[in-house]
C-alpha positions as CSV (number, residue, x, y, z in Angstrom):
1,M,-1.9,4.6,-19.1
2,I,-1.2,3.8,-15.4
3,S,-3.3,1.8,-13.0
4,V,-2.1,2.5,-9.5
5,I,-2.8,-0.6,-7.4
6,I,-2.9,-0.6,-3.4
7,P,-3.2,-3.2,-1.1
8,T,-5.1,-2.5,2.0
9,Y,-5.8,-4.2,5.5
10,N,-7.1,-1.7,8.0
11,E,-5.7,1.4,6.4
12,S,-8.0,3.8,7.3
13,E,-5.8,6.2,8.9
14,H,-4.0,6.8,5.6
15,I,-6.0,5.5,2.4
16,A,-8.0,8.5,1.8
17,S,-4.8,11.1,1.8
18,T,-2.8,8.7,-0.1
19,I,-5.6,8.5,-2.9
20,R,-5.5,12.2,-2.9
21,A,-1.9,12.7,-3.1
22,I,-1.9,10.0,-5.9
23,Y,-4.2,12.7,-7.9
24,Q,-2.3,15.7,-6.8
25,K,1.1,14.3,-7.5
26,G,0.4,12.8,-10.9
27,T,-1.1,13.9,-14.1
28,R,-4.8,12.6,-14.0
29,Q,-4.7,12.0,-17.8
30,A,-2.1,9.4,-17.0
31,I,-3.8,7.7,-14.2
32,T,-6.6,5.3,-15.5
33,E,-7.7,4.4,-12.3
34,V,-6.6,3.7,-8.7
35,I,-7.4,0.3,-7.2
36,V,-7.8,-0.6,-4.0
37,V,-7.4,-4.3,-3.2
38,D,-8.9,-5.1,0.4
39,G,-7.5,-8.0,2.4
40,G,-10.8,-7.8,4.7
41,S,-10.4,-4.9,6.6
42,T,-12.6,-4.4,9.9
43,D,-12.4,-0.8,9.8
44,D,-13.9,1.7,7.2
45,T,-10.8,1.4,4.6
46,V,-13.2,0.3,1.7
47,Q,-15.3,3.3,2.3
48,Q,-12.7,5.8,2.7
49,A,-11.3,4.5,-0.6
50,R,-14.5,4.4,-2.5
51,A,-15.4,7.9,-1.4
52,V,-12.6,9.4,-2.7
53,G,-12.7,7.6,-6.3
54,A,-11.1,4.5,-5.8
55,R,-12.1,1.5,-7.5
56,V,-12.2,-1.1,-4.9
57,I,-11.9,-4.9,-4.8
58,V,-12.5,-7.5,-2.1
59,S,-9.4,-10.0,-2.4
60,T,-10.6,-13.4,-1.8
61,H,-7.3,-14.2,0.8
62,K,-5.7,-11.8,2.8
63,G,-2.0,-11.0,1.9
64,R,0.0,-8.7,-0.4
65,A,1.0,-10.8,-3.0
66,V,-2.4,-12.6,-3.4
67,Q,-4.0,-9.1,-3.3
68,L,-1.7,-7.4,-5.8
69,N,-2.1,-10.4,-8.3
70,Q,-5.9,-10.5,-8.3
71,A,-6.0,-6.4,-8.7
72,A,-3.5,-6.6,-11.4
73,Q,-5.6,-9.1,-13.5
74,V,-8.6,-7.0,-13.9
75,A,-6.3,-3.5,-14.1
76,I,-6.8,-1.9,-17.3
77,G,-3.6,0.3,-17.6
78,N,-0.9,-0.8,-19.4
79,V,1.6,0.0,-16.7
80,L,0.9,-1.3,-12.9
81,Y,2.1,0.9,-10.2
82,F,2.1,-0.9,-7.0
83,L,1.9,1.5,-4.0
84,H,1.5,0.8,0.0
85,A,-1.1,2.4,1.7
86,D,1.1,4.8,3.9
87,T,3.1,5.8,0.9
88,T,2.7,8.7,-1.6
89,P,4.7,9.4,-4.7
90,P,6.8,11.9,-5.6
91,I,5.3,15.2,-7.7
92,G,5.5,14.2,-11.4
93,F,5.7,10.3,-10.6
94,T,3.4,9.8,-13.9
95,T,5.4,11.4,-15.9
96,D,8.6,9.7,-14.5
97,I,7.3,6.6,-15.2
98,M,6.0,7.1,-18.6
99,E,9.4,8.4,-19.4
100,A,11.3,5.5,-18.1
101,V,9.1,3.1,-20.1
102,K,9.3,4.8,-23.2
103,S,13.1,4.6,-22.7
104,G,12.8,1.0,-22.9
105,Y,12.6,0.2,-18.9
106,H,10.0,-2.5,-18.2
107,S,10.1,-1.9,-14.2
108,G,11.6,0.4,-11.9
109,C,11.0,2.2,-8.5
110,F,11.8,5.2,-6.7
111,L,14.1,6.3,-3.8
112,L,13.0,6.3,-0.1
113,S,11.9,9.0,2.3
114,F,10.3,8.9,5.6
115,D,8.0,11.2,7.1
116,F,10.1,11.3,10.6
117,S,13.5,13.3,10.8
118,H,16.2,10.9,12.1
119,W,19.5,10.5,10.7
120,F,19.5,6.4,11.1
121,L,16.3,6.5,9.0
122,K,17.9,9.3,6.3
123,A,20.9,7.0,6.3
124,N,18.6,3.9,5.2
125,C,17.1,6.3,2.5
126,W,20.6,6.9,0.9
127,F,21.4,3.6,0.3
128,T,18.4,3.3,-1.5
129,R,19.9,4.7,-4.5
130,F,22.1,2.0,-5.0
131,N,21.5,-1.4,-6.9
132,P,22.2,-4.0,-4.7
133,I,19.0,-6.1,-4.2
134,F,19.4,-5.6,-0.4
135,F,18.8,-1.6,-0.5
136,R,15.2,-2.4,-2.1
137,F,12.4,-1.7,0.1
138,G,8.9,-2.5,-0.4
139,D,8.0,0.9,0.4
140,Q,9.9,2.1,-2.5
141,S,6.7,1.2,-4.7
142,L,7.2,-0.7,-7.9
143,F,6.1,0.0,-11.5
144,V,6.0,-2.8,-14.1
145,T,4.5,-3.0,-17.3
146,K,1.8,-5.3,-17.5
147,E,3.1,-7.1,-20.4
148,K,6.3,-8.1,-18.4
149,F,4.5,-8.5,-15.3
150,T,2.2,-11.2,-17.0
151,Q,5.3,-12.7,-18.5
152,I,7.0,-13.4,-15.4
153,G,3.9,-14.9,-13.3
154,G,3.4,-11.7,-11.2
155,Y,4.2,-12.0,-7.1
156,D,4.7,-15.4,-5.7
157,E,1.7,-15.9,-3.5
158,A,3.9,-18.4,-1.5
159,H,5.6,-15.4,-0.1
160,T,4.1,-13.8,2.6
161,V,6.8,-11.6,3.4
162,L,9.8,-10.0,1.3
163,E,7.5,-10.4,-2.0
164,D,8.9,-7.1,-3.1
165,Q,12.3,-8.6,-3.2
166,E,11.3,-11.7,-4.5
167,I,9.6,-10.3,-7.6
168,I,12.0,-7.6,-8.2
169,K,14.6,-10.3,-8.5
170,R,13.1,-11.8,-11.2
171,L,12.3,-8.4,-13.3
172,R,15.8,-8.0,-12.9
173,K,16.6,-10.9,-14.4
174,N,17.5,-10.1,-18.1
175,N,15.4,-7.1,-17.9
176,K,16.2,-3.2,-17.6
177,F,15.2,-2.1,-14.1
178,I,15.4,1.7,-13.1
179,I,16.0,3.4,-9.8
180,L,14.1,6.7,-10.4
181,K,16.0,9.5,-8.4
182,K,13.0,11.1,-6.6
183,P,11.8,9.6,-3.2
184,V,8.4,8.4,-2.2
185,L,7.4,9.7,1.1
186,T,6.5,6.8,3.6
187,S,5.1,6.7,7.3
188,A,7.8,5.9,9.8
189,R,5.0,4.4,12.2
190,K,6.7,0.8,12.2
191,Y,9.8,2.4,13.4
192,L,8.4,5.0,16.0
193,T,6.3,2.0,17.4
194,N,8.5,-0.5,17.9
195,G,12.0,1.6,18.0
196,I,13.9,2.6,15.3
197,Y,17.2,0.6,16.0
198,K,15.2,-2.6,17.4
199,T,13.0,-2.4,13.9
200,Q,15.8,-2.1,11.7
201,G,17.4,-5.2,13.4
202,I,14.7,-7.1,13.0
203,F,14.4,-6.3,9.3
204,F,18.1,-7.3,9.0
205,L,17.1,-10.8,11.2
206,I,14.4,-11.7,8.9
207,Y,16.2,-11.0,5.4
208,A,19.4,-12.8,6.8
209,M,17.0,-15.7,7.5
210,Y,15.4,-15.2,4.1
211,F,19.0,-15.1,2.6
212,L,19.8,-18.0,4.5
213,G,17.0,-20.4,3.3
214,F,14.3,-20.3,6.0
215,S,10.8,-21.1,5.1
216,Q,8.1,-18.3,4.9
217,H,6.3,-20.2,7.8
218,Q,9.7,-19.4,10.0
219,L,9.8,-15.8,8.5
220,V,6.3,-15.2,9.4
221,S,6.6,-16.9,12.6
222,T,9.5,-14.8,13.7
223,Y,8.0,-11.6,12.3
224,R,4.9,-11.6,14.3
225,K,6.8,-13.0,17.3
226,L,9.2,-9.6,17.4
227,I,6.4,-7.0,16.1
228,P,3.4,-7.1,17.8
229,G,-0.1,-6.2,16.2
230,N,1.4,-6.4,12.5
231,K,-0.8,-6.8,9.8
232,I,1.0,-9.7,7.7
C-alpha cells in the first residue's frame, strides 16, 4: 500500500487538482492515504486539501525535509511516494511503483515533463532518463519503501535546498534505484515567472555552489536573492 506525501506552503492554486489527479491516475486500492503536510500556509491550502479527502498534518516547522520526515513518521503505507504540490503522476503510477518494488527496487523516480511547451524545457526533461545525479530533479517525485527510508534516516533536515538530490545519493548507495520510463507533469510556473534561461542558470549556480561545498545558509541566501517571492 502506498502513502502519497505532499509538502505544501500556500499551494491553494494546485493542491486540490493534484489530489484529484492522484486518485484518477492511480489504483484506489493501492493508495492507502494522501497526506498533505503543511508548513503554515496563510491561504486555504489546508481547507482545500481536506475537502478532497487528504489527511492533513500541520508541520512543526516550515521546510520540505522537516515536513516530509514528519509525514513519513505517521504514514501507514509500506511504500512512501513523495510528490510536489504542483506535480501530477502519470497514469498507472501505483502499478508502476508496486511492480518496481516487487522486482527488488527499494526506491526510484519518474521522468519529467512540464505543462508548458518550450524546446529548452523539453531538453531538460529528456536528460532525466539518464542516471547521473545532476539529472535528478525533485519535481520527478520519489518513491521509497518505508523500511529503507527509516534505515537511511529519512531526509537530512539540515538541507533547505537540494534535499531531494541529497537523499537520492544515499538511497542509490548500495541499493537498487530505478528511473521509471513515464513522465510526471509539473508546473513551469517558476520558469515562466522568472525567465526560462535565467531560472535554469540560477539552478545551475545553486547546484555548482552545493557541489563546491557552500553552506546551506549561503545556498538559501543566493536562491532568495535571485528568485524573489520563492517559498523556501
